[in-house]
HTML snippet that shows the backbone in 3Dmol.js (N, CA, C, O; Angstrom):
<script src="https://3Dmol.org/build/3Dmol-min.js"></script>
<div id="view" style="width:600px;height:400px;position:relative"></div>
<script>
const pdb = `
ATOM      1  N   MET A   1       0.767  -0.990  -0.322  1.00  0.00           N
ATOM      2  CA  MET A   1      -0.304  -0.197  -0.348  1.00  0.00           C
ATOM      3  C   MET A   1       0.442   1.172   0.295  1.00  0.00           C
ATOM      4  O   MET A   1       0.934   1.408   1.399  1.00  0.00           O
ATOM      5  N   VAL A   2       0.268   2.018  -1.040  1.00  0.00           N
ATOM      6  CA  VAL A   2       1.353   3.748  -0.834  1.00  0.00           C
ATOM      7  C   VAL A   2       0.763   3.998   0.138  1.00  0.00           C
ATOM      8  O   VAL A   2      -0.338   3.557   0.467  1.00  0.00           O
ATOM      9  N   SER A   3       1.822   5.154   1.023  1.00  0.00           N
ATOM     10  CA  SER A   3       1.127   5.921   1.341  1.00  0.00           C
ATOM     11  C   SER A   3       1.046   7.196   1.366  1.00  0.00           C
ATOM     12  O   SER A   3       1.589   7.573   0.328  1.00  0.00           O
ATOM     13  N   THR A   4       0.627   8.220   2.039  1.00  0.00           N
ATOM     14  CA  THR A   4      -0.242   9.180   1.618  1.00  0.00           C
ATOM     15  C   THR A   4       0.744  10.113   1.398  1.00  0.00           C
ATOM     16  O   THR A   4       0.645  10.866   0.428  1.00  0.00           O
ATOM     17  N   GLY A   5       2.121  10.212   2.502  1.00  0.00           N
ATOM     18  CA  GLY A   5       3.037  10.428   1.941  1.00  0.00           C
ATOM     19  C   GLY A   5       3.614  10.699   0.673  1.00  0.00           C
ATOM     20  O   GLY A   5       3.921  11.795   0.204  1.00  0.00           O
ATOM     21  N   TRP A   6       3.757   9.230   0.026  1.00  0.00           N
ATOM     22  CA  TRP A   6       4.106   9.277  -0.999  1.00  0.00           C
ATOM     23  C   TRP A   6       3.197  10.148  -1.893  1.00  0.00           C
ATOM     24  O   TRP A   6       3.412  11.333  -2.146  1.00  0.00           O
ATOM     25  N   CYS A   7       2.418   9.602  -2.227  1.00  0.00           N
ATOM     26  CA  CYS A   7       0.807  10.309  -2.630  1.00  0.00           C
ATOM     27  C   CYS A   7       1.295  11.769  -3.004  1.00  0.00           C
ATOM     28  O   CYS A   7       1.219  12.293  -4.115  1.00  0.00           O
ATOM     29  N   ASN A   8       1.767  12.268  -1.940  1.00  0.00           N
ATOM     30  CA  ASN A   8       1.774  13.903  -1.753  1.00  0.00           C
ATOM     31  C   ASN A   8       3.226  13.996  -2.759  1.00  0.00           C
ATOM     32  O   ASN A   8       3.380  14.578  -3.833  1.00  0.00           O
ATOM     33  N   ALA A   9       3.676  13.616  -2.380  1.00  0.00           N
ATOM     34  CA  ALA A   9       5.113  13.813  -3.124  1.00  0.00           C
ATOM     35  C   ALA A   9       5.077  13.753  -4.350  1.00  0.00           C
ATOM     36  O   ALA A   9       5.635  14.645  -4.989  1.00  0.00           O
ATOM     37  N   VAL A  10       4.506  12.837  -4.928  1.00  0.00           N
ATOM     38  CA  VAL A  10       4.326  12.570  -6.689  1.00  0.00           C
ATOM     39  C   VAL A  10       3.570  13.784  -7.190  1.00  0.00           C
ATOM     40  O   VAL A  10       3.671  14.374  -8.265  1.00  0.00           O
ATOM     41  N   GLY A  11       2.345  14.141  -5.553  1.00  0.00           N
ATOM     42  CA  GLY A  11       1.928  15.576  -6.566  1.00  0.00           C
ATOM     43  C   GLY A  11       2.277  16.361  -6.767  1.00  0.00           C
ATOM     44  O   GLY A  11       2.013  17.115  -7.704  1.00  0.00           O
ATOM     45  N   GLY A  12       3.147  16.477  -5.779  1.00  0.00           N
ATOM     46  CA  GLY A  12       3.782  17.692  -5.345  1.00  0.00           C
ATOM     47  C   GLY A  12       4.623  17.467  -6.862  1.00  0.00           C
ATOM     48  O   GLY A  12       4.208  18.197  -7.763  1.00  0.00           O
ATOM     49  N   ILE A  13       5.414  16.813  -7.112  1.00  0.00           N
ATOM     50  CA  ILE A  13       6.343  16.437  -8.569  1.00  0.00           C
ATOM     51  C   ILE A  13       6.051  17.050  -9.526  1.00  0.00           C
ATOM     52  O   ILE A  13       6.681  17.936 -10.103  1.00  0.00           O
ATOM     53  N   LEU A  14       4.438  16.319  -9.890  1.00  0.00           N
ATOM     54  CA  LEU A  14       3.921  16.827 -10.697  1.00  0.00           C
ATOM     55  C   LEU A  14       3.379  18.356 -10.742  1.00  0.00           C
ATOM     56  O   LEU A  14       3.304  18.903 -11.843  1.00  0.00           O
ATOM     57  N   GLY A  15       3.162  18.757 -10.070  1.00  0.00           N
ATOM     58  CA  GLY A  15       2.384  20.185  -9.811  1.00  0.00           C
ATOM     59  C   GLY A  15       3.927  21.536 -10.337  1.00  0.00           C
ATOM     60  O   GLY A  15       4.142  22.575 -10.961  1.00  0.00           O
ATOM     61  N   LEU A  16       4.523  20.567  -9.575  1.00  0.00           N
ATOM     62  CA  LEU A  16       6.106  21.584  -9.766  1.00  0.00           C
ATOM     63  C   LEU A  16       6.364  21.729 -11.159  1.00  0.00           C
ATOM     64  O   LEU A  16       6.943  22.762 -11.494  1.00  0.00           O
ATOM     65  N   GLU A  17       5.924  20.564 -12.403  1.00  0.00           N
ATOM     66  CA  GLU A  17       6.147  20.222 -13.292  1.00  0.00           C
ATOM     67  C   GLU A  17       5.220  21.240 -14.320  1.00  0.00           C
ATOM     68  O   GLU A  17       5.569  21.569 -15.454  1.00  0.00           O
ATOM     69  N   ALA A  18       4.337  21.526 -13.845  1.00  0.00           N
ATOM     70  CA  ALA A  18       3.071  22.443 -14.252  1.00  0.00           C
ATOM     71  C   ALA A  18       3.404  23.733 -14.121  1.00  0.00           C
ATOM     72  O   ALA A  18       2.909  24.462 -14.981  1.00  0.00           O
ATOM     73  N   GLN A  19       4.310  24.421 -13.054  1.00  0.00           N
ATOM     74  CA  GLN A  19       4.506  25.565 -12.439  1.00  0.00           C
ATOM     75  C   GLN A  19       5.686  25.652 -13.507  1.00  0.00           C
ATOM     76  O   GLN A  19       5.531  26.557 -14.327  1.00  0.00           O
ATOM     77  N   ILE A  20       7.278  24.582 -13.704  1.00  0.00           N
ATOM     78  CA  ILE A  20       8.333  24.894 -14.797  1.00  0.00           C
ATOM     79  C   ILE A  20       7.462  25.198 -16.679  1.00  0.00           C
ATOM     80  O   ILE A  20       7.817  25.987 -17.554  1.00  0.00           O
ATOM     81  N   LEU A  21       6.893  24.715 -16.678  1.00  0.00           N
ATOM     82  CA  LEU A  21       6.162  24.822 -17.994  1.00  0.00           C
ATOM     83  C   LEU A  21       5.174  26.007 -17.902  1.00  0.00           C
ATOM     84  O   LEU A  21       4.892  26.741 -18.849  1.00  0.00           O
ATOM     85  N   ASP A  22       4.788  26.084 -16.915  1.00  0.00           N
ATOM     86  CA  ASP A  22       3.613  28.050 -17.006  1.00  0.00           C
ATOM     87  C   ASP A  22       4.992  28.819 -17.236  1.00  0.00           C
ATOM     88  O   ASP A  22       5.264  29.141 -18.392  1.00  0.00           O
ATOM     89  N   ILE A  23       5.965  29.162 -16.104  1.00  0.00           N
ATOM     90  CA  ILE A  23       6.587  29.746 -16.212  1.00  0.00           C
ATOM     91  C   ILE A  23       7.896  29.726 -16.985  1.00  0.00           C
ATOM     92  O   ILE A  23       8.673  30.644 -16.721  1.00  0.00           O
ATOM     93  N   CYS A  24       8.278  28.816 -17.912  1.00  0.00           N
ATOM     94  CA  CYS A  24       9.264  28.759 -18.875  1.00  0.00           C
ATOM     95  C   CYS A  24       8.779  28.686 -20.548  1.00  0.00           C
ATOM     96  O   CYS A  24       9.476  28.260 -21.468  1.00  0.00           O
ATOM     97  N   SER A  25       7.132  29.328 -20.664  1.00  0.00           N
ATOM     98  CA  SER A  25       7.150  29.532 -21.697  1.00  0.00           C
ATOM     99  C   SER A  25       6.478  30.783 -22.338  1.00  0.00           C
ATOM    100  O   SER A  25       5.896  31.033 -23.394  1.00  0.00           O
ATOM    101  N   SER A  26       6.894  31.573 -21.001  1.00  0.00           N
ATOM    102  CA  SER A  26       7.451  33.395 -21.518  1.00  0.00           C
ATOM    103  C   SER A  26       8.986  33.116 -21.547  1.00  0.00           C
ATOM    104  O   SER A  26       9.953  32.569 -21.017  1.00  0.00           O
ATOM    105  N   ALA A  27       8.337  34.154 -22.896  1.00  0.00           N
ATOM    106  CA  ALA A  27      10.239  34.191 -23.182  1.00  0.00           C
ATOM    107  C   ALA A  27      10.575  35.319 -22.292  1.00  0.00           C
ATOM    108  O   ALA A  27      11.530  35.395 -21.519  1.00  0.00           O
ATOM    109  N   LYS A  28       9.481  36.334 -22.558  1.00  0.00           N
ATOM    110  CA  LYS A  28      10.130  37.246 -21.176  1.00  0.00           C
ATOM    111  C   LYS A  28      10.862  36.889 -19.923  1.00  0.00           C
ATOM    112  O   LYS A  28      11.710  37.522 -19.294  1.00  0.00           O
ATOM    113  N   LYS A  29      10.240  35.534 -19.686  1.00  0.00           N
ATOM    114  CA  LYS A  29      10.577  35.121 -18.605  1.00  0.00           C
ATOM    115  C   LYS A  29      11.973  34.211 -18.205  1.00  0.00           C
ATOM    116  O   LYS A  29      12.366  33.629 -17.194  1.00  0.00           O
ATOM    117  N   ASN A  30      12.545  34.453 -19.740  1.00  0.00           N
ATOM    118  CA  ASN A  30      14.160  32.926 -19.853  1.00  0.00           C
ATOM    119  C   ASN A  30      14.881  32.955 -18.284  1.00  0.00           C
ATOM    120  O   ASN A  30      15.057  31.973 -17.563  1.00  0.00           O
ATOM    121  N   THR A  31      15.215  34.282 -18.003  1.00  0.00           N
ATOM    122  CA  THR A  31      15.910  34.170 -16.886  1.00  0.00           C
ATOM    123  C   THR A  31      15.303  33.484 -15.519  1.00  0.00           C
ATOM    124  O   THR A  31      15.950  32.722 -14.802  1.00  0.00           O
ATOM    125  N   GLN A  32      14.024  33.868 -15.301  1.00  0.00           N
ATOM    126  CA  GLN A  32      13.621  32.978 -14.256  1.00  0.00           C
ATOM    127  C   GLN A  32      13.035  31.810 -14.285  1.00  0.00           C
ATOM    128  O   GLN A  32      12.397  31.417 -13.308  1.00  0.00           O
ATOM    129  N   CYS A  33      13.193  30.886 -15.698  1.00  0.00           N
ATOM    130  CA  CYS A  33      13.065  30.136 -15.915  1.00  0.00           C
ATOM    131  C   CYS A  33      14.696  29.269 -15.922  1.00  0.00           C
ATOM    132  O   CYS A  33      14.567  28.061 -15.722  1.00  0.00           O
ATOM    133  N   LEU A  34      16.035  29.705 -16.107  1.00  0.00           N
ATOM    134  CA  LEU A  34      17.058  29.205 -16.366  1.00  0.00           C
ATOM    135  C   LEU A  34      16.946  29.210 -14.301  1.00  0.00           C
ATOM    136  O   LEU A  34      16.600  28.083 -13.948  1.00  0.00           O
ATOM    137  N   ILE A  35      17.079  29.820 -13.513  1.00  0.00           N
ATOM    138  CA  ILE A  35      16.898  30.619 -12.347  1.00  0.00           C
ATOM    139  C   ILE A  35      16.281  29.316 -11.738  1.00  0.00           C
ATOM    140  O   ILE A  35      16.878  28.611 -10.925  1.00  0.00           O
ATOM    141  N   LEU A  36      15.454  29.154 -12.051  1.00  0.00           N
ATOM    142  CA  LEU A  36      14.231  27.549 -11.956  1.00  0.00           C
ATOM    143  C   LEU A  36      14.848  27.059 -12.217  1.00  0.00           C
ATOM    144  O   LEU A  36      15.878  27.222 -11.562  1.00  0.00           O
ATOM    145  N   VAL A  37      14.949  25.909 -13.448  1.00  0.00           N
ATOM    146  CA  VAL A  37      15.324  24.726 -13.737  1.00  0.00           C
ATOM    147  C   VAL A  37      16.610  24.426 -13.040  1.00  0.00           C
ATOM    148  O   VAL A  37      16.723  23.249 -12.696  1.00  0.00           O
ATOM    149  N   GLY A  38      17.928  25.481 -12.659  1.00  0.00           N
ATOM    150  CA  GLY A  38      18.887  24.921 -12.363  1.00  0.00           C
ATOM    151  C   GLY A  38      18.973  24.240 -10.847  1.00  0.00           C
ATOM    152  O   GLY A  38      19.669  23.324 -10.409  1.00  0.00           O
ATOM    153  N   ALA A  39      17.656  25.342 -10.057  1.00  0.00           N
ATOM    154  CA  ALA A  39      17.452  25.388  -8.409  1.00  0.00           C
ATOM    155  C   ALA A  39      16.769  23.289  -8.282  1.00  0.00           C
ATOM    156  O   ALA A  39      17.023  22.355  -7.521  1.00  0.00           O
ATOM    157  N   ILE A  40      15.670  23.521  -9.780  1.00  0.00           N
ATOM    158  CA  ILE A  40      15.493  22.043  -9.502  1.00  0.00           C
ATOM    159  C   ILE A  40      15.760  21.112  -9.543  1.00  0.00           C
ATOM    160  O   ILE A  40      15.147  20.167  -9.048  1.00  0.00           O
ATOM    161  N   GLU A  41      16.798  21.076 -10.167  1.00  0.00           N
ATOM    162  CA  GLU A  41      17.975  20.211 -11.003  1.00  0.00           C
ATOM    163  C   GLU A  41      18.532  19.587  -9.712  1.00  0.00           C
ATOM    164  O   GLU A  41      18.396  18.447  -9.267  1.00  0.00           O
ATOM    165  N   GLY A  42      19.232  20.710  -9.212  1.00  0.00           N
ATOM    166  CA  GLY A  42      20.148  20.559  -7.658  1.00  0.00           C
ATOM    167  C   GLY A  42      19.014  19.979  -6.431  1.00  0.00           C
ATOM    168  O   GLY A  42      19.417  19.745  -5.292  1.00  0.00           O
ATOM    169  N   TYR A  43      17.756  19.812  -6.775  1.00  0.00           N
ATOM    170  CA  TYR A  43      16.921  19.710  -5.692  1.00  0.00           C
ATOM    171  C   TYR A  43      16.846  18.106  -5.900  1.00  0.00           C
ATOM    172  O   TYR A  43      17.058  17.282  -5.010  1.00  0.00           O
ATOM    173  N   LEU A  44      16.519  17.829  -7.190  1.00  0.00           N
ATOM    174  CA  LEU A  44      15.820  16.630  -8.074  1.00  0.00           C
ATOM    175  C   LEU A  44      17.173  15.331  -7.383  1.00  0.00           C
ATOM    176  O   LEU A  44      16.969  14.304  -6.735  1.00  0.00           O
ATOM    177  N   GLU A  45      18.321  15.855  -7.798  1.00  0.00           N
ATOM    178  CA  GLU A  45      19.882  15.241  -7.907  1.00  0.00           C
ATOM    179  C   GLU A  45      20.057  14.517  -6.153  1.00  0.00           C
ATOM    180  O   GLU A  45      20.533  13.423  -5.848  1.00  0.00           O
ATOM    181  N   LYS A  46      19.399  15.742  -5.117  1.00  0.00           N
ATOM    182  CA  LYS A  46      18.792  15.456  -3.592  1.00  0.00           C
ATOM    183  C   LYS A  46      17.965  14.166  -3.413  1.00  0.00           C
ATOM    184  O   LYS A  46      18.277  13.289  -2.608  1.00  0.00           O
ATOM    185  N   VAL A  47      16.931  14.116  -4.190  1.00  0.00           N
ATOM    186  CA  VAL A  47      15.948  12.817  -4.059  1.00  0.00           C
ATOM    187  C   VAL A  47      16.389  12.187  -4.786  1.00  0.00           C
ATOM    188  O   VAL A  47      15.713  11.190  -4.533  1.00  0.00           O
ATOM    189  N   ARG A  48      17.139  11.824  -5.711  1.00  0.00           N
ATOM    190  CA  ARG A  48      17.518  10.920  -6.442  1.00  0.00           C
ATOM    191  C   ARG A  48      18.417   9.967  -5.493  1.00  0.00           C
ATOM    192  O   ARG A  48      18.112   8.818  -5.173  1.00  0.00           O
ATOM    193  N   THR A  49      19.764  10.772  -5.044  1.00  0.00           N
ATOM    194  CA  THR A  49      20.313  10.655  -4.244  1.00  0.00           C
ATOM    195  C   THR A  49      19.770   9.877  -2.779  1.00  0.00           C
ATOM    196  O   THR A  49      20.250   8.852  -2.295  1.00  0.00           O
ATOM    197  N   THR A  50      18.951  10.461  -2.396  1.00  0.00           N
ATOM    198  CA  THR A  50      17.890   9.983  -0.506  1.00  0.00           C
ATOM    199  C   THR A  50      17.209   8.483  -1.369  1.00  0.00           C
ATOM    200  O   THR A  50      17.518   7.409  -0.852  1.00  0.00           O
ATOM    201  N   ILE A  51      16.348   8.439  -2.592  1.00  0.00           N
ATOM    202  CA  ILE A  51      15.853   7.453  -2.980  1.00  0.00           C
ATOM    203  C   ILE A  51      17.202   5.755  -3.529  1.00  0.00           C
ATOM    204  O   ILE A  51      17.047   4.569  -3.817  1.00  0.00           O
ATOM    205  N   GLN A  52      18.383   6.728  -3.383  1.00  0.00           N
ATOM    206  CA  GLN A  52      19.325   5.876  -3.991  1.00  0.00           C
ATOM    207  C   GLN A  52      20.305   4.814  -2.813  1.00  0.00           C
ATOM    208  O   GLN A  52      20.870   3.723  -2.891  1.00  0.00           O
ATOM    209  N   ASP A  53      20.082   5.961  -1.650  1.00  0.00           N
ATOM    210  CA  ASP A  53      20.245   5.429  -0.585  1.00  0.00           C
ATOM    211  C   ASP A  53      19.359   4.515   0.295  1.00  0.00           C
ATOM    212  O   ASP A  53      19.871   3.762   1.123  1.00  0.00           O
ATOM    213  N   HIS A  54      18.082   4.587   0.112  1.00  0.00           N
ATOM    214  CA  HIS A  54      16.908   4.379   0.488  1.00  0.00           C
ATOM    215  C   HIS A  54      16.405   2.677  -0.238  1.00  0.00           C
ATOM    216  O   HIS A  54      15.805   1.748   0.303  1.00  0.00           O
ATOM    217  N   ARG A  55      16.826   2.784  -1.313  1.00  0.00           N
ATOM    218  CA  ARG A  55      16.155   1.742  -2.308  1.00  0.00           C
ATOM    219  C   ARG A  55      16.762   0.235  -1.675  1.00  0.00           C
ATOM    220  O   ARG A  55      17.153  -0.349  -2.685  1.00  0.00           O
ATOM    221  N   SER A  56      17.007  -0.611  -0.551  1.00  0.00           N
ATOM    222  CA  SER A  56      16.730  -1.579  -0.507  1.00  0.00           C
ATOM    223  C   SER A  56      15.125  -1.033   0.827  1.00  0.00           C
ATOM    224  O   SER A  56      14.164  -1.795   0.932  1.00  0.00           O
ATOM    225  N   TYR A  57      15.155  -0.389   1.218  1.00  0.00           N
ATOM    226  CA  TYR A  57      13.939   0.256   1.799  1.00  0.00           C
ATOM    227  C   TYR A  57      13.141   0.308   1.109  1.00  0.00           C
ATOM    228  O   TYR A  57      12.295  -0.511   1.467  1.00  0.00           O
ATOM    229  N   LEU A  58      12.845   0.808   0.254  1.00  0.00           N
ATOM    230  CA  LEU A  58      11.673   0.803  -0.668  1.00  0.00           C
ATOM    231  C   LEU A  58      11.063  -0.040  -1.436  1.00  0.00           C
ATOM    232  O   LEU A  58       9.895   0.125  -1.789  1.00  0.00           O
ATOM    233  N   LYS A  59      12.028  -1.378  -1.898  1.00  0.00           N
ATOM    234  CA  LYS A  59      11.967  -2.749  -2.435  1.00  0.00           C
ATOM    235  C   LYS A  59      11.140  -3.400  -1.246  1.00  0.00           C
ATOM    236  O   LYS A  59      10.249  -4.107  -1.717  1.00  0.00           O
ATOM    237  N   GLU A  60      11.145  -3.392   0.254  1.00  0.00           N
ATOM    238  CA  GLU A  60      10.562  -3.765   0.908  1.00  0.00           C
ATOM    239  C   GLU A  60       8.975  -3.897   0.714  1.00  0.00           C
ATOM    240  O   GLU A  60       8.283  -4.392   1.605  1.00  0.00           O
TER     241      GLU A  60
END
`;
const viewer = $3Dmol.createViewer("view");
viewer.addModel(pdb, "pdb");
viewer.setStyle({}, {cartoon: {color: "spectrum"}});
viewer.zoomTo();
viewer.render();
</script>
């Protein structure tokens, strides 16, 4: 059974994707888009590392 926390995390990531597309769809906001994408890439790298560190736990 998937916990509410995992569902909220996935929902948050999907919502974030929509916000990225919204911000990056405007050429006038290109600088904001680059800053946002850079920050998100760094954050997602941390998330990926955390998931890898806990992979054995996630497989249970």
